[in-house]
ROGU-404262 format. One record per residue (C-alpha): y negated, z negated, x negated. Coordinates in steps of 0.05 Angstrom, whole numbers, plus 32768, in hexadecimal, padded with zeros to 4 digits. Layout:
+------+------+------+
:   c2 :   c3 :   c1 :
+------+------+------+
:    Y :    Z :    X :
...
+------+------+------+
This chain:
+------+------+------+
:   c2 :   c3 :   c1 :
+------+------+------+
: 7E13 : 80F7 : 829E :
: 7E24 : 80F5 : 8254 :
: 7E68 : 80D6 : 8244 :
: 7E68 : 80A5 : 820B :
: 7EA2 : 809F : 81DB :
: 7EB4 : 805C : 81FA :
: 7EB5 : 8079 : 8240 :
: 7EDD : 80B5 : 822A :
: 7F10 : 808C : 8206 :
: 7F16 : 805A : 823F :
: 7F23 : 8093 : 826F :
: 7F5D : 80A9 : 8244 :
: 7F75 : 8061 : 823D :
: 7F71 : 8051 : 8288 :
: 7FB6 : 804C : 82A6 :
: 7FD5 : 8055 : 8261 :
: 7FE1 : 800C : 8250 :
: 802B : 8000 : 8250 :
: 8039 : 7FC1 : 8278 :
: 8084 : 7FC8 : 827B :
: 80B4 : 7FDA : 8243 :
: 80EB : 800D : 8247 :
: 811D : 7FD4 : 8245 :
: 8109 : 7FC0 : 828B :
: 8126 : 8002 : 82A5 :
: 815D : 800B : 8272 :
: 818D : 7FD9 : 8292 :
: 81A2 : 7FE5 : 82DA :
: 81D4 : 7FBE : 8303 :
: 8219 : 7FDA : 8311 :
: 821F : 7FFB : 8356 :
: 8252 : 7FC9 : 836F :
: 8221 : 7F8F : 8363 :
: 81EA : 7FAD : 838E :
: 81E8 : 7F8B : 83D2 :
: 81C9 : 7FC8 : 83F3 :
: 81E0 : 8001 : 841D :
: 81EB : 8044 : 83FA :
: 81AA : 805F : 8418 :
: 8182 : 8023 : 83FF :
: 81A2 : 8029 : 83BB :
: 818F : 8072 : 83B8 :
: 8147 : 8062 : 83CA :
: 8146 : 802B : 8396 :
: 8160 : 805B : 8361 :
: 812A : 808E : 8375 :
: 80F5 : 8058 : 836E :
: 810E : 8046 : 8329 :
: 810F : 808F : 8315 :
: 80C6 : 8096 : 832A :
: 80B4 : 8058 : 8303 :
: 80D6 : 8074 : 82C6 :
: 80B1 : 80B6 : 82CE :
: 806E : 8091 : 82D2 :
: 8082 : 8068 : 8295 :
: 8094 : 80A7 : 826F :
: 8051 : 80C5 : 8281 :
: 802D : 8088 : 8267 :
: 8054 : 808A : 8226 :
: 8044 : 80D4 : 821F :
: 7FFA : 80C8 : 8227 :
: 7FFC : 8090 : 81F4 :
: 8022 : 80BD : 81C4 :
: 7FEF : 80F5 : 81CC :
: 7FB6 : 80C3 : 81C2 :
: 7FD6 : 80A8 : 8182 :
: 7FE2 : 80EF : 8167 :
: 7F99 : 8101 : 8174 :
: 7F83 : 80C2 : 814F :
: 7FB3 : 80CF : 8115 :
: 7F9D : 8118 : 810F :
: 7F53 : 8107 : 8110 :
: 7F59 : 80CE : 80DF :
: 7F89 : 80F5 : 80B2 :
: 7F56 : 812E : 80AC :
: 7F1C : 8100 : 809B :
: 7F46 : 80D5 : 806C :
: 7F62 : 8113 : 804B :
: 7F1D : 812F : 803C :
: 7F03 : 80EC : 8024 :
: 7F41 : 80E0 : 7FFA :
: 7F3E : 8125 : 7FDA :
: 7EF4 : 811A : 7FC9 :
: 7F05 : 80D6 : 7FAC :
: 7F3E : 80F2 : 7F83 :
: 7F0F : 8128 : 7F68 :
: 7EDC : 80F3 : 7F55 :
: 7F10 : 80C8 : 7F32 :
: 7F2E : 8102 : 7F0C :
: 7EEA : 811B : 7EF6 :
: 7ED6 : 80D6 : 7EDF :
: 7F16 : 80CA : 7EB9 :
: 7F11 : 810D : 7E96 :
: 7EC9 : 80FF : 7E84 :
: 7EDB : 80BC : 7E66 :
: 7F16 : 80D6 : 7E3E :
: 7EEE : 8110 : 7E23 :
: 7EB1 : 80E9 : 7E0E :
: 7ED3 : 80A9 : 7DF8 :
: 7F04 : 80D0 : 7DCF :
: 7EC9 : 80F0 : 7DAB :
: 7EAE : 80AA : 7D9D :
: 7EF2 : 8095 : 7D81 :
: 7EF0 : 80D0 : 7D52 :
: 7EB3 : 80B6 : 7D2F :
: 7E79 : 80BA : 7D5F :
: 7E47 : 8081 : 7D5F :
: 7E43 : 807B : 7DAB :
: 7E7B : 8074 : 7DDD :
: 7E79 : 8077 : 7E29 :
: 7EA2 : 8038 : 7E29 :
: 7E66 : 8010 : 7E12 :
: 7E45 : 801C : 7E56 :
: 7E7D : 7FF9 : 7E7B :
: 7E57 : 7FB6 : 7E81 :
: 7E1C : 7FDA : 7EA0 :
: 7E4B : 7FFC : 7ED1 :
: 7E63 : 7FB7 : 7EE5 :
: 7E1B : 7FA3 : 7EF4 :
: 7E12 : 7FE1 : 7F1E :
: 7E51 : 7FD3 : 7F46 :
: 7E3B : 7F8C : 7F56 :
: 7DF6 : 7FA4 : 7F6B :
: 7E16 : 7FDA : 7F97 :
: 7E42 : 7FA7 : 7FBB :
: 7E09 : 7F78 : 7FC6 :
: 7DDE : 7FB1 : 7FE1 :
: 7E17 : 7FC2 : 8012 :
: 7E1A : 7F78 : 8026 :
: 7E62 : 7F72 : 800C :
: 7E80 : 7F3C : 7FE2 :
: 7E95 : 7F51 : 7F9D :
: 7EDC : 7F3D : 7FAF :
: 7EDF : 7F6F : 7FE9 :
: 7F19 : 7F9E : 7FDE :
: 7F5F : 7FAD : 7FF5 :
: 7F66 : 7F67 : 8012 :
: 7F2C : 7F75 : 8040 :
: 7F4E : 7FB5 : 8058 :
: 7F8E : 7F8E : 8066 :
: 7F66 : 7F59 : 808C :
: 7F49 : 7F90 : 80B8 :
: 7F90 : 7F9D : 80D2 :
: 7F8E : 7F5C : 80F8 :
: 7F43 : 7F50 : 8100 :
: 7F13 : 7F8B : 8102 :
: 7ED8 : 7F5B : 80FB :
: 7EEC : 7F4E : 80B3 :
: 7EE2 : 7F97 : 809F :
: 7EA3 : 7FBC : 808E :
: 7E92 : 8006 : 8091 :
: 7E6C : 7FFE : 8050 :
: 7EAD : 7FF2 : 802A :
: 7EBD : 803C : 8026 :
: 7E7E : 8055 : 8001 :
: 7E7D : 8016 : 7FD6 :
: 7EC5 : 801D : 7FBF :
: 7EBC : 8068 : 7FB4 :
: 7E80 : 8060 : 7F87 :
: 7E97 : 8021 : 7F63 :
: 7EDD : 803D : 7F53 :
: 7EBD : 807C : 7F37 :
: 7E90 : 8052 : 7F0A :
: 7ECC : 8029 : 7EF3 :
: 7EF2 : 8067 : 7EDE :
: 7EB5 : 808A : 7EC1 :
: 7EA9 : 8054 : 7E8D :
: 7EF1 : 8040 : 7E7C :
: 7F04 : 8006 : 7EAA :
: 7F4F : 7FFA : 7EB4 :
: 7F5B : 8002 : 7EFE :
: 7F81 : 8030 : 7F2C :
: 7F6E : 805B : 7F67 :
: 7FA3 : 8052 : 7F9D :
: 7F8B : 800C : 7FB0 :
: 7F45 : 8029 : 7FB7 :
: 7F63 : 8061 : 7FE2 :
: 7F80 : 802D : 8011 :
: 7F3B : 800F : 8018 :
: 7F1B : 8053 : 8024 :
: 7F50 : 8066 : 8058 :
: 7F4B : 8023 : 807A :
: 7F00 : 802D : 8080 :
: 7F0B : 8071 : 809F :
: 7F3B : 8052 : 80D2 :
: 7F09 : 801B : 80DF :
: 7ED2 : 804D : 80EC :
: 7EFE : 8074 : 811C :
: 7F11 : 8035 : 8141 :
: 7EC8 : 8022 : 814A :
: 7EB5 : 806A : 815D :
: 7EE8 : 806D : 8196 :
: 7EE1 : 8023 : 81A9 :
: 7F2C : 8017 : 81A1 :
: 7F51 : 7FDA : 81B9 :
: 7F6E : 7FA9 : 8188 :
: 7FB4 : 7FC8 : 8183 :
: 7F97 : 800E : 8181 :
: 7F65 : 7FF8 : 814C :
: 7FA0 : 7FDF : 8122 :
: 7FC2 : 8023 : 8126 :
: 7F81 : 8046 : 8113 :
: 7F79 : 801C : 80D4 :
: 7FC2 : 8028 : 80C1 :
: 7FB9 : 8073 : 80CA :
: 7F7B : 8071 : 809E :
: 7F9E : 804A : 8067 :
: 7FDB : 8079 : 8067 :
: 7FAF : 80B7 : 8068 :
: 7F82 : 80A0 : 802F :
: 7FBD : 8089 : 8005 :
: 7FE3 : 80CA : 800F :
: 7FA5 : 80F4 : 7FFE :
: 7F9E : 80D1 : 7FBB :
: 7FE7 : 80C7 : 7FA9 :
: 8006 : 8103 : 7FCA :
: 8041 : 80DD : 7FE7 :
: 803C : 80DE : 8033 :
: 807D : 80B9 : 8042 :
: 806C : 8082 : 8011 :
: 8025 : 807D : 802D :
: 803B : 8077 : 8075 :
: 8070 : 8042 : 8068 :
: 8041 : 801C : 803A :
: 800D : 8015 : 8071 :
: 8042 : 7FF9 : 80A0 :
: 805E : 7FC7 : 806D :
: 8021 : 7FAD : 8048 :
: 8004 : 7F7C : 807B :
: 803F : 7F4E : 8087 :
: 8077 : 7F47 : 8054 :
: 80BA : 7F50 : 8077 :
: 809C : 7F6F : 80B5 :
: 8092 : 7FBA : 80C1 :
: 8063 : 7FD1 : 80F8 :
: 808F : 8009 : 8113 :
: 8062 : 801C : 814F :
: 8032 : 803D : 811E :
: 8068 : 8063 : 80F8 :
: 805D : 80A8 : 8118 :
: 8010 : 80A5 : 8116 :
: 8012 : 808E : 80CD :
: 8042 : 80C6 : 80BB :
: 8014 : 80F9 : 80DC :
: 7FD6 : 80DE : 80BB :
: 7FF7 : 80D9 : 8076 :
: 8012 : 8121 : 807B :
: 7FCE : 813C : 808D :
: 7FAC : 8114 : 8056 :
: 7FDE : 812C : 8021 :
: 7FD6 : 8174 : 8039 :
: 7F8B : 8171 : 8032 :
: 7F91 : 8156 : 7FEB :
: 7FC2 : 818D : 7FD9 :
: 7F94 : 81C2 : 7FF7 :
: 7F5C : 81A8 : 7FCA :
: 7F88 : 81B1 : 7F8C :
: 7FA7 : 816C : 7F84 :
: 7FF3 : 8175 : 7F85 :
: 8020 : 8138 : 7F8C :
: 803B : 8117 : 7F4D :
: 8086 : 8121 : 7F41 :
: 80B6 : 811A : 7F07 :
: 80FB : 8138 : 7EFE :
: 8126 : 80FD : 7EEB :
: 816B : 8106 : 7ECD :
: 81A0 : 80EE : 7EFD :
: 81C3 : 80AC : 7EEE :
: 820D : 80AD : 7EDE :
: 823D : 809A : 7F15 :
: 8237 : 8054 : 7F32 :
: 825C : 8022 : 7F08 :
: 825D : 7FD7 : 7EFB :
: 8238 : 7FE1 : 7EB9 :
: 8200 : 8009 : 7EDB :
: 81FB : 7FD5 : 7F12 :
: 81F4 : 7F9C : 7EE0 :
: 81BE : 7FC3 : 7EB9 :
: 8198 : 7FD0 : 7EFA :
: 819C : 7F87 : 7F0F :
: 8184 : 7F6E : 7ECB :
: 814B : 7FA0 : 7ECA :
: 8137 : 7F8D : 7F11 :
: 8134 : 7F43 : 7EFF :
: 8109 : 7F52 : 7EC2 :
: 80DB : 7F7F : 7EEA :
: 80D3 : 7F48 : 7F1E :
: 80BD : 7F18 : 7EE8 :
: 808D : 7F4D : 7ECD :
: 8071 : 7F54 : 7F13 :
: 8065 : 7F09 : 7F17 :
: 8041 : 7F0C : 7ED4 :
: 8017 : 7F48 : 7EEB :
: 8001 : 7F2A : 7F2D :
: 7FF5 : 7EE5 : 7F0E :
: 7FCB : 7F02 : 7ED6 :
: 7F9E : 7F27 : 7F07 :
: 7F94 : 7EE8 : 7F31 :
: 7F8C : 7EB8 : 7EF7 :
: 7F5A : 7EE3 : 7ED2 :
: 7F32 : 7EED : 7F13 :
: 7F31 : 7EA3 : 7F23 :
: 7F1F : 7E90 : 7EDB :
: 7EE6 : 7EC2 : 7ED9 :
: 7ECA : 7EA8 : 7F1B :
: 7ECE : 7E60 : 7F04 :
: 7EB0 : 7E6C : 7EC0 :
: 7E7D : 7EA1 : 7ED4 :
: 7E67 : 7E95 : 7F1C :
: 7E2F : 7EC9 : 7F16 :
: 7E4B : 7F0C : 7F2D :
: 7E1F : 7F36 : 7EFF :
: 7E2F : 7F0E : 7EC1 :
: 7E79 : 7F0F : 7ED1 :
: 7E7B : 7F5A : 7ED9 :
: 7E54 : 7F66 : 7E99 :
: 7E7F : 7F35 : 7E72 :
: 7EC0 : 7F55 : 7E8C :
: 7EA7 : 7F9A : 7E79 :
: 7E95 : 7F82 : 7E34 :
: 7EDB : 7F64 : 7E2B :
: 7EFD : 7FA5 : 7E3E :
: 7ED0 : 7FCD : 7E10 :
: 7EDB : 7F9D : 7DD6 :
: 7F26 : 7F9D : 7DDF :
: 7F28 : 7FE9 : 7DE1 :
: 7F01 : 7FEE : 7DA0 :
: 7F2C : 7FB9 : 7D7E :
: 7F6C : 7FDB : 7D92 :
: 7F52 : 801F : 7D7E :
: 7F6E : 8042 : 7DBB :
: 7F59 : 804E : 7E03 :
: 7FA1 : 8053 : 7E1B :
: 7F98 : 8015 : 7E47 :
: 7F58 : 802C : 7E69 :
: 7F57 : 8055 : 7EA8 :
: 7F89 : 8057 : 7EE2 :
: 7FC9 : 8054 : 7EB9 :
: 7FE7 : 8098 : 7EC8 :
: 7FE7 : 80A8 : 7E7E :
: 8010 : 8069 : 7E72 :
: 8041 : 807F : 7EA7 :
: 8049 : 80C4 : 7E88 :
: 8052 : 80A5 : 7E43 :
: 8088 : 8077 : 7E5D :
: 80AD : 80AF : 7E80 :
: 80AC : 80D5 : 7E3E :
: 80CB : 8099 : 7E1B :
: 8090 : 808A : 7DEF :
: 807B : 8045 : 7E08 :
: 806F : 800B : 7DD9 :
: 808B : 7FC6 : 7DE7 :
: 8046 : 7FA7 : 7DF2 :
: 8029 : 7FDF : 7E1E :
: 8039 : 7FBB : 7E60 :
: 8019 : 7F7A : 7E46 :
: 7FD8 : 7F9C : 7E30 :
: 7FD3 : 7FC6 : 7E6F :
: 7FDB : 7F86 : 7E98 :
: 7FA3 : 7F63 : 7E73 :
: 7F74 : 7F9E : 7E75 :
: 7F7E : 7FA5 : 7EC0 :
: 7F77 : 7F5A : 7ECD :
: 7F35 : 7F56 : 7EA7 :
: 7F1A : 7F95 : 7EC8 :
: 7F29 : 7F7F : 7F0F :
: 7F1B : 7F35 : 7F03 :
: 7ED6 : 7F46 : 7EEA :
: 7EC4 : 7F6A : 7F2B :
: 7ED1 : 7FB3 : 7F1A :
: 7EF0 : 7FDB : 7F51 :
: 7F2E : 8006 : 7F58 :
: 7F76 : 7FFA : 7F69 :
: 7FB0 : 7FD1 : 7F4E :
: 7FE8 : 8000 : 7F62 :
: 7FE7 : 8034 : 7F2A :
: 7FDD : 7FFD : 7EF5 :
: 801B : 7FDB : 7F12 :
: 8041 : 801C : 7F0D :
: 8029 : 8023 : 7EC4 :
: 803E : 7FDC : 7EB3 :
: 8082 : 7FE7 : 7ED3 :
: 808D : 802A : 7EB2 :
: 807A : 8013 : 7E6B :
: 80A4 : 7FD4 : 7E72 :
: 80DF : 7FF9 : 7E91 :
: 80DF : 802E : 7E5C :
: 80E8 : 7FFA : 7E24 :
: 8116 : 7FCB : 7E4B :
: 8140 : 8004 : 7E66 :
: 814C : 801E : 7E20 :
: 8161 : 7FD8 : 7E0A :
: 8192 : 7FD5 : 7E44 :
: 81B1 : 8018 : 7E32 :
: 818D : 8044 : 7E65 :
: 8166 : 8082 : 7E56 :
: 811C : 8072 : 7E48 :
: 8103 : 809F : 7E81 :
: 8135 : 8080 : 7EB1 :
: 8120 : 803A : 7E9E :
: 80D7 : 804D : 7EA6 :
: 80E4 : 8069 : 7EEC :
: 810C : 802C : 7F02 :
: 80D8 : 7FFC : 7EE4 :
: 809C : 801C : 7F05 :
: 80BC : 801B : 7F4A :
: 80D7 : 7FD4 : 7F42 :
: 8095 : 7FB6 : 7F2C :
: 8070 : 7FDB : 7F63 :
: 80A3 : 7FBF : 7F95 :
: 8099 : 7F77 : 7F7E :
: 804E : 7F7C : 7F77 :
: 8043 : 7F99 : 7FBD :
: 807E : 7F76 : 7FDF :
: 808F : 7FB9 : 8000 :
: 80D7 : 7FCC : 7FF1 :
: 80DC : 8004 : 8023 :
: 809D : 8023 : 8007 :
: 80B9 : 801D : 7FC1 :
: 80F8 : 8042 : 7FD5 :
: 80D0 : 8079 : 7FF6 :
: 80A4 : 807E : 7FB8 :
: 80E2 : 8086 : 7F8B :
: 80FC : 80BE : 7FB7 :
: 80BA : 80E3 : 7FB8 :
: 80AD : 80DC : 7F6D :
: 80F3 : 80E2 : 7F50 :
: 811F : 80FE : 7F87 :
: 8151 : 80DB : 7FB4 :
: 818F : 80E7 : 7F89 :
: 8187 : 80A3 : 7F66 :
: 8174 : 807B : 7FA4 :
: 81AC : 8048 : 7F9C :
: 8196 : 8032 : 7F56 :
: 814C : 802F : 7F6C :
: 8160 : 8005 : 7FA8 :
: 8185 : 7FD3 : 7F7B :
: 814B : 7FC9 : 7F4B :
: 8119 : 7FC5 : 7F85 :
: 8142 : 7F91 : 7FAA :
: 814A : 7F68 : 7F6B :
: 8101 : 7F6B : 7F59 :
: 80EC : 7F5B : 7FA1 :
: 8117 : 7F1C : 7FA1 :
: 8102 : 7F07 : 7F5A :
: 80B7 : 7F0E : 7F66 :
: 80B9 : 7ED8 : 7F9C :
: 8077 : 7ECC : 7FC0 :
: 804D : 7EEF : 7F8B :
: 8027 : 7F2F : 7F9D :
: 7FE8 : 7F56 : 7F91 :
: 7FC7 : 7F48 : 7FD4 :
: 7FB2 : 7F04 : 7FED :
: 7FAB : 7F1E : 8034 :
: 7FF5 : 7F2F : 8038 :
: 8019 : 7EFF : 8066 :
: 805E : 7EEA : 804D :
: 807D : 7ED3 : 808F :
: 80C5 : 7ECD : 8079 :
: 80E6 : 7EB1 : 803B :
: 8105 : 7EE7 : 800E :
: 8140 : 7EBA : 8000 :
: 8151 : 7E98 : 8043 :
: 812E : 7EC9 : 8073 :
: 8111 : 7E8D : 8098 :
: 80C8 : 7E8C : 80AD :
: 8098 : 7E64 : 8083 :
: 806E : 7E50 : 80BF :
: 808A : 7E13 : 80E4 :
: 807F : 7E31 : 8129 :
: 809F : 7E72 : 8115 :
: 80D9 : 7E4C : 80F7 :
: 80E5 : 7E25 : 8137 :
: 80E2 : 7E65 : 8161 :
: 8110 : 7E87 : 8130 :
: 8143 : 7E4F : 8136 :
: 8140 : 7E50 : 8182 :
: 814B : 7E9B : 8183 :
: 8188 : 7E92 : 8156 :
: 81A5 : 7E5D : 8184 :
: 819A : 7E8A : 81C1 :
: 81BC : 7EC3 : 819D :
: 81F7 : 7E98 : 8189 :
: 81FF : 7E7F : 81D1 :
: 81FF : 7EC6 : 81ED :
: 8231 : 7EDE : 81B8 :
: 8260 : 7EA4 : 81C7 :
: 825A : 7EB0 : 8212 :
: 826E : 7EF9 : 8208 :
: 82AA : 7EE5 : 81DF :
: 82C0 : 7EB4 : 8216 :
: 82BA : 7EEA : 824B :
: 82E6 : 7F18 : 8222 :
+------+------+------+
């Protein structure tokens, strides 16, 4: 008899479900409290030892199962991510080469085809039976409800992001990588007929593997996948599988000739009150820039939808706006992913209005229906602003750019642990304290703003209390129980 994938996976899963937690066996009664004979106590201890051994076996099988899933998904996400990175790099190089020739005096520019690329993207999404708004939010929704995801999202985002870069749209690639990786995890979950919690882990592994393959930062990718769904909550059970998947994905990208991005940043002087004040002021400013960046993307998108309800017309009009603005400014510095803006900022050559123009270009591109990511544009906005603001505060321009890009990324994604990991992988861990200060300040200043509507902000950033009434009541009850237990322990002492 032929064994289906469902039957095979259910055989592995049978007897694996963990009904009792380790805590049930961790606390045992003192020997003098056991009302049993020594022989009965010995038999009881032997029974508990057998239960622990069975429990350990179940945990081992679950661990092996998760490692298998992480490895499988990491390989697939790594190959897909490397192919996507190759497509994006080729498209960007093609645009810069041909559009630069047009700037030099040619009568035709590739940029003029951007409105038609928008029409093609809308047609592609409709052919795949996807809404034009389908993107990273849909990948985040699939973490809690697999019915909201679609396997067609991966090929659609791959082709549409390539078209956006090919003709000069202002969008990133890491957000698209999250969508690609999430689709890979979704496909694996459906292939093996996983249960709900296992499906959740599979999607997280796909997102971390895809992000690491494109960005080359496995630690950042794994933590990002755990933090992105719920602000203030980290899904630690998927930490090891996400790390494995991200490491494999980054390794595949490196094997295909895509090394990770890194920059040697000059170390900051010793910690002082003056440096602390500069970091706090820069963090507050970056938090406000983050609010402006996220608000601009949402406002432009909602305005375009209200004024131009037809998807085709909206995409063509947005592409025309980007092309016209590029021609009027006489530069294509604000087209593409934004990596060139980051490099310019780190070199100390940013202009005071670079962050503003990059924000507007990205907001129009994404609001019109073009596809890509918001992460690299947020890094570009933060770097260009931080370079100028840091210099005004007395910091080195490259140091200000590094602090700004990490701070704006932290506030825009609401993922402070991810931002700290990103700073360590990009710039080294020797300046972790300063990066932590600007990240914490930007995270608090940005409030409830963020790039992704599907993110659930469960707790207030200021009071740490749940926003939901039921969660708040449960939270208060837990605090009262904890206070009662603590006071009882003090009285016993």
